[in-house]
C-alpha positions in Angstrom: 25.2 -26.1 4.8 24.3 -22.5 5.0 20.8 -21.9 7.1 18.0 -19.9 6.3 16.8 -17.2 9.3 13.2 -18.3 9.6 11.4 -15.3 11.7 10.9 -16.2 15.3 7.7 -16.8 17.4 6.5 -17.7 20.2 7.4 -21.9 21.3 4.3 -21.3 24.0 2.3 -19.4 21.9 -1.8 -18.3 23.2 -4.2 -21.1 23.4 -6.0 -20.0 20.6 -4.7 -17.1 18.5 -6.5 -16.8 15.2 -9.3 -14.8 16.7 -6.5 -12.2 17.1 -4.9 -12.8 13.8 -8.6 -12.5 12.4 -9.2 -9.6 14.2 -5.9 -7.7 13.2 -7.0 -9.0 9.6 -10.1 -7.3 9.5 -8.4 -3.7 11.1 -5.6 -4.1 8.0 -8.2 -4.3 5.3 -10.3 -1.0 6.7 -6.3 0.2 6.6 -6.3 -0.3 2.8 -10.4 0.5 1.9 -9.9 3.8 3.1 -7.3 4.7 0.8 -9.1 3.4 -2.5 -12.6 4.7 -1.4 -11.2 8.1 -2.5 -10.1 6.8 -5.7 -13.8 7.2 -7.9 -14.6 9.8 -5.6 -11.9 11.8 -7.4 -14.1 13.4 -9.9 -16.7 14.0 -7.6 -14.8 15.5 -5.4 -13.3 17.9 -7.9 -17.0 18.8 -8.8 -18.1 19.1 -5.3 -15.1 21.3 -3.5 -15.1 23.2 -7.2 -11.2 22.3 -7.1 -9.1 21.4 -10.1 -8.0 17.3 -10.4 -4.6 17.8 -10.1 -5.4 19.5 -6.3 -7.5 17.0 -5.3 -5.9 13.6 -5.9 -4.1 15.6 -3.0 -6.6 14.5 -0.6 -5.2 10.3 -1.7 -1.4 11.5 -2.4 -0.7 13.1 0.8 -2.7 9.9 3.1 -0.7 7.9 1.2 2.6 10.0 1.5 1.7 10.1 5.4 1.3 6.8 6.0 5.1 6.4 4.4 6.3 8.3 7.6 3.9 6.5 10.0 4.7 3.8 8.9 8.1 3.1 10.5 7.8 5.6 13.1 4.9 4.0 14.2 6.5 0.2 13.9 9.6 2.0 16.5 7.1 3.0 18.5 5.2 -0.3 18.7 8.8 -1.8 19.8 9.5 0.8 22.6 5.9 0.7 24.3 4.1 -2.1 22.7 2.0 -2.5 19.6 -1.3 -3.1 20.7 -1.5 0.5 22.1 0.1 2.1 18.7 -2.8 0.0 16.7 -5.7 1.0 18.9 -4.1 4.1 18.5 -3.9 4.6 14.7 -7.5 3.7 14.7 -8.3 6.1 16.7 -6.6 8.9 14.3 -9.0 6.8 11.7 -12.3 7.4 13.5 -11.6 11.0 14.3 -10.4 11.9 10.3 -12.9 9.9 9.2 -15.6 12.0 11.4 -13.6 15.4 10.1 -13.6 14.2 6.5 -17.4 13.7 6.6 -18.2 17.2 7.7 -15.5 18.8 5.6 -17.0 21.1 3.1 -13.3 22.4 1.7 -10.6 20.7 0.6 -8.6 22.4 3.4 -10.3 20.5 6.0 -10.9 16.8 3.7 -6.8 17.6 3.3 -6.3 17.9 7.0 -8.7 14.8 7.9 -6.9 12.7 5.0 -4.0 13.2 7.1 -4.7 11.8 10.1 -6.4 8.8 8.3 -3.2 8.1 7.1 -1.6 6.9 10.1 -3.7 3.8 9.3 -1.2 3.0 7.0 1.0 1.6 10.0 -1.4 -1.2 10.8 0.5 -4.1 8.3 3.7 -4.1 9.7 2.3 -3.6 13.0 -0.3 -7.2 13.2 2.5 -8.7 11.3 4.7 -8.4 14.3 1.9 -9.1 16.6 0.9 -12.4 14.8 5.1 -13.2 15.3 4.5 -13.1 18.9 1.0 -14.9 19.2 1.5 -17.3 16.5 3.4 -20.9 16.6 6.2 -20.6 14.6 4.8 -23.3 11.6 1.8 -20.9 11.7 3.5 -17.8 10.9 3.9 -18.2 7.5 0.0 -18.9 7.1 -0.9 -15.8 9.0 1.2 -13.1 7.6 -0.6 -14.5 4.3 -3.7 -14.1 5.7 -3.0 -10.3 6.7 -1.5 -9.5 3.4 -4.5 -11.0 1.6 -7.6 -9.3 3.2 -5.6 -5.8 2.8 -5.8 -6.8 -0.7 -9.5 -7.6 -0.4 -10.1 -3.8 0.9 -8.4 -2.1 -1.7 -11.6 -3.6 -3.6 -13.7 -2.7 -0.8 -13.4 0.8 -1.0 -14.0 1.0 -4.8 -17.2 -1.4 -3.9 -18.3 1.0 -1.0 -18.1 4.4 -2.8 -19.9 3.1 -5.3 -23.0 2.1 -3.2 -22.7 5.1 -1.6 -23.7 6.4 -4.9 -21.1 9.2 -4.6 -21.1 10.8 -1.9 -18.2 11.3 0.0 -19.5 12.1 2.8 -21.6 9.0 3.5 -18.6 6.7 2.4 -16.7 8.5 5.8 -19.2 8.0 8.0 -19.3 4.6 6.6 -15.5 4.2 7.3 -15.6 6.0 10.4 -18.2 3.8 12.5 -16.5 0.1 10.5 -12.7 1.2 11.5 -15.1 2.3 15.5 -15.8 -1.5 15.3 -12.4 -2.6 14.5 -10.5 -0.8 17.3 -13.7 -2.8 19.7 -13.0 -5.9 18.6 -9.1 -5.2 18.5 -9.1 -3.8 22.4 -11.3 -7.1 22.9 -9.2 -9.6 21.5 -5.2 -8.5 21.0 -2.5 -8.7 23.1 1.3 -8.8 22.3 4.1 -9.3 24.3 5.9 -6.7 26.5 7.4 -4.0 25.1 11.0 -3.3 24.7 10.6 -0.1 26.5 13.6 1.2 25.4 15.2 3.3 23.1 13.9 7.0 21.0 12.6 7.5 18.0 13.9 9.2 14.7 12.4 12.7 14.0 14.8 13.7 12.2 14.5 10.9 10.1 10.9 11.2 9.9 10.7 15.5 8.8 13.3 14.5 6.3 11.6 11.8 4.5 8.3 13.8 4.7 9.9 17.0 3.1 12.2 15.1 -0.1 8.7 12.6 -0.2 5.8 15.8 -0.6 9.5 17.8 -2.5 9.7 15.0 -5.2 5.6 14.5 -5.7 4.6 18.1 -6.2 8.1 18.0 -9.1 6.5 14.8 -10.9 2.4 16.3 -10.4 2.7 19.8 -11.3 5.5 18.9 -14.1 3.5 18.6 -16.6 1.4 21.9 -15.9 4.2 24.1 -14.7 7.0 22.7 -16.8 9.7 20.8 -16.9 12.1 22.6 -17.4 10.6 25.4 -15.3 12.5 26.7 -12.5 10.0 25.5 -9.7 9.8 22.0 -10.7 14.0 22.2 -11.6 14.0 23.8 -8.1 11.9 21.0 -6.4 14.1 18.0 -8.3 16.4 19.7 -7.2 15.1 19.8 -3.7 14.3 16.1 -3.3 18.1 15.1 -4.2 19.7 17.0 -1.8 16.4 16.6 1.1 17.3 12.6 0.5 21.1 12.5 0.6 20.7 14.2 4.4 18.2 11.8 4.9 19.9 9.3 4.1 23.1 10.7 5.8 21.7 10.6 9.2 19.7 7.5 9.1 23.5 5.9 8.5 24.6 8.4 11.6 21.9 7.7 14.1 22.0 4.7 16.7 17.8 3.8 16.0 17.6 4.8 12.0 13.5 5.4 11.1 14.4 3.0 7.9 17.9 0.8 8.7 19.7 1.7 4.8 20.8 -1.5 5.0 17.2 -3.5 4.7 17.1 -1.6 1.8 19.4 -3.6 -0.2 20.2 -6.4 1.9 20.2 -9.7 -0.5 17.4 -11.7 1.2 15.0 -8.1 0.9 15.6 -6.4 -2.3 13.4 -8.1 -4.3 10.8 -8.0 -1.5 12.0 -4.5 -1.5 11.6 -3.2 -5.1 8.6 -5.9 -5.9 6.3 -4.3 -3.8 7.7 -0.4 -4.5 6.8 -1.1 -8.0 3.4 -3.4 -7.3 2.0 -0.6 -5.3 3.0 1.6 -8.0 1.1 -0.9 -9.6 -1.5 -0.8 -8.2 -3.1 1.8 -7.7 -1.9 3.5 -11.2 -4.1 0.8 -12.2 -7.0 1.5 -9.9 -7.1 4.9 -10.3 -6.8 4.7 -14.0 -9.7 3.1 -14.8 -11.6 4.9 -12.0 -10.5 8.4 -14.2 -11.3 6.6 -17.3 -14.1 4.5 -17.0 -15.7 7.9 -15.6 -15.1 10.3 -18.8 -18.5 11.0 -20.7 -19.0 9.6 -23.5 -18.7 12.4 -26.0 -15.2 12.3 -25.7 -15.7 9.5 -27.9 -13.3 6.9 -25.1 -15.4 7.7 -21.8 -18.0 5.5 -20.9 -19.7 8.4 -18.3 -19.6 5.7 -15.6 -20.8 6.5 -12.2 -19.1 6.0 -8.8 -21.9 2.9 -8.4 -20.9 1.6 -12.2 -17.1 2.0 -11.2 -17.2 -0.7 -8.3 -19.1 -2.7 -10.0 -16.3 -2.8 -13.0 -14.2 -3.3 -9.9 -15.9 -6.0 -8.7 -14.7 -8.9 -10.3 -11.2 -7.7 -9.1 -13.0 -7.3 -4.9 -14.3 -10.9 -5.2 -10.9 -12.8 -6.0 -9.3 -11.0 -3.8 -11.6 -12.3 -1.1 -11.2 -15.6 -2.8 -7.5 -15.4 -2.8 -7.5 -14.6 0.4 -9.8 -17.3 2.1 -7.2 -19.7 0.3 -3.6 -17.5 1.6 -2.2 -19.8 3.8 -3.1 -22.9 1.8 -1.1 -20.8 -1.0 1.4 -20.1 1.0 2.3 -23.7 2.1 2.8 -25.0 -1.1 4.7 -22.2 -2.8 7.5 -19.9 -2.7 6.6 -16.3 -1.6 9.0 -15.2 -4.1 7.4 -17.0 -7.1 3.9 -15.7 -5.4 5.1 -12.8 -6.0 6.1 -12.6 -9.2 3.2 -14.5 -10.4 1.4 -12.1 -9.1 3.1 -9.7 -10.7 3.1 -10.7 -14.0 -0.5 -10.6 -13.7 -1.0 -7.5 -13.0 1.1 -6.3 -15.8 -0.7 -8.5 -17.8 -4.2 -6.5 -16.8 -2.1 -3.5 -18.1 -1.4 -4.6 -21.2 -4.9 -5.5 -22.0 -6.2 -1.9 -21.6 -3.6 -0.7 -23.4 -4.4 -2.9 -26.3 -8.1 -3.3 -25.4 -10.8 -0.5 -24.2 -12.8 0.7 -25.8 -16.4 -1.1 -24.3 -17.3 -2.1 -20.7 -16.3 -5.9 -21.0 -12.7 -5.3 -21.5 -12.9 -3.2 -18.2 -14.1 -6.1 -16.4 -11.1 -8.2 -17.8 -9.2 -6.1 -16.8 -10.1 -6.1 -13.4 -10.9 -9.9 -13.0 -6.8 -10.1 -13.8 -6.0 -8.0 -11.3 -7.8 -9.0 -9.1 -5.8 -12.1 -9.3 -2.7 -10.8 -9.7 -3.0 -8.7 -6.1 -4.5 -11.1 -4.6 -1.9 -13.4 -5.4 1.6 -10.9 -4.9 0.1 -9.2 -1.4 -0.6 -12.1 0.1 3.0 -13.1 -0.2 4.8 -9.7 0.2 4.7 -9.8 3.8 6.4 -13.4 3.8 9.0 -12.5 1.4 9.9 -9.4 3.3 10.7 -11.3 6.6 11.5 -14.5 5.7 15.4 -14.5 5.1 15.9 -12.0 8.2 17.7 -11.8 11.8 14.5 -13.0 14.2 14.7 -9.7 15.8 14.6 -7.7 12.4 11.1 -9.1 11.7 8.9 -6.0 13.2 11.6 -3.9 11.1 12.0 -5.5 7.7 8.0 -5.7 7.5 7.9 -2.1 8.0 10.4 -1.1 5.8 8.2 -2.8 2.5 4.8 -1.5 3.3 7.0 1.4 3.6 8.5 1.4 0.1 5.0 0.2 -1.1 3.3 3.0 0.2 6.1 5.4 -1.1 5.4 3.6 -4.7 1.3 3.5 -4.5 1.7 7.6 -3.6 3.6 8.4 -6.9 0.8 6.8 -8.5 -1.2 9.7 -8.2 1.7 12.4 -9.6 2.9 9.8 -12.0 -1.3 10.1 -13.4 -1.3 14.1 -13.2 2.2 14.1 -15.6 1.2 12.1 -18.0 -2.3 12.9 -19.1 -1.0 17.2 -18.9 1.7 15.4 -21.7 -1.0 14.1 -23.0 -4.4 14.3 -22.5 -7.2 12.2 -24.2 -6.6 7.8 -24.7 -3.3 8.4 -25.8 -2.6 9.6 -22.6 -4.3 6.5 -20.7 -3.0 3.8 -23.2 0.7 5.5 -21.6 -1.3 5.2 -17.5 -1.7 1.3 -18.5 2.0 0.7 -19.7 3.3 2.5 -16.6 2.0 0.5 -14.8 2.5 -2.8 -17.1 6.2 -1.8 -17.3 6.4 -1.2 -13.3 4.9 -5.0 -12.6 6.9 -6.5 -15.3 10.0 -5.6 -13.5 8.2 -6.5 -10.1 8.4 -9.9 -11.2 11.8 -9.8 -12.4 13.2 -9.5 -8.9 10.6 -11.2 -6.7 11.6 -14.1 -9.4 15.4 -13.5 -9.5 16.3 -12.9 -5.9 13.8 -15.7 -4.5 16.1 -17.4 -6.8 19.5 -16.1 -5.5 18.0 -16.3 -1.7 17.3 -20.8 -2.3 20.2 -20.7 -3.8 22.1 -18.8 -1.1 20.0 -21.4 1.8 21.2 -24.3 0.3 24.8 -23.8 -0.7 27.5 -26.3 0.8 29.2 -23.2 4.1 32.5 -22.0 2.1 34.6 -23.0 6.3 
């Protein structure tokens, strides 16, 4: 019989590893919170900094982009120098970036601060790597589920924070910096990890190329509507993105220790999680940003609700509450259901939330229904993504697989802002928002299909008789 490869855990774990796991979960939730807190603030930043909405959206997009690069890079540093120092380093950058953002008076200053904050996205794979080292084998899936689920709760919490701060972006970033400092102190006291390998070198060329082609792609998508999709500038950016991506793939295939192992992206055991993670990340940020922007449109337009940031926070409160409840039961769910089944179900429910908004969006009650469905879908899906990404890989590559999964999820999320800008530029008004929500629904449906199909294929691979 063929056997599945289960991620390794230490045979003699620490006496009580759960305080460390809880500390890491708290840190991971802040990593998500600092991004989503910016979403309802985009119209506020546009007014206060006197810039266009497409320009201010880069405060979110660039932070996600930095996270996409920092995730595999800091994961590699974690293997070389220890994951705990990298976690503390990322939290330090988050504190510094938060203080800079709180003091920012211009878009340039704010973007620099958000770039520093973006590095904290690496906390998720780093935390999963630590959990693998400290948890006994039978508790590993539960630990990964808890870390992943609280990341979803943090995403909803960011929207609530922005609302409670009544749109004062300075206050939002002061609070973010404060709780990040608390998280760093807790991690410093409670988290220990195994001895680092102490060898190898980071793939800086791969990191530079990844950044370059993603920037070119996102800029082309976000500006296509205003510049013209056939304009020389947009076509040149698309061509540059393709060329740089091709060079990046060649470099990653040739270096001894690549930033992203290309085989991991298309491996049968991980491709379902890879595609589902990217599309679920896109669906989540598209839904969340679309709901926030739609709700804040003045009522005189005939289709918005003129909501304040506090009211937007209330609209998204059901999502946060459902994510919190599901995170509390994540361990129980992971012991009872297959990870791929949970990801497929969560993606399908997230798609249903988007479909609801395509059809029904004329009253605040419709937003509450959609955010409730979104919270259920993302809570279930995010809780299982980490396990689905690592359960069929070699034990030595657990952290690498988790890093790749986090990378593609962030890439999916980072394209959401650019896609929304392009859709609304092509069709302003309520029809444009219906297309935005339709794109989120399509991404959720395809994510569910990939998770279900590859989950079934991997189970067959596990139980199929050996041909030897």
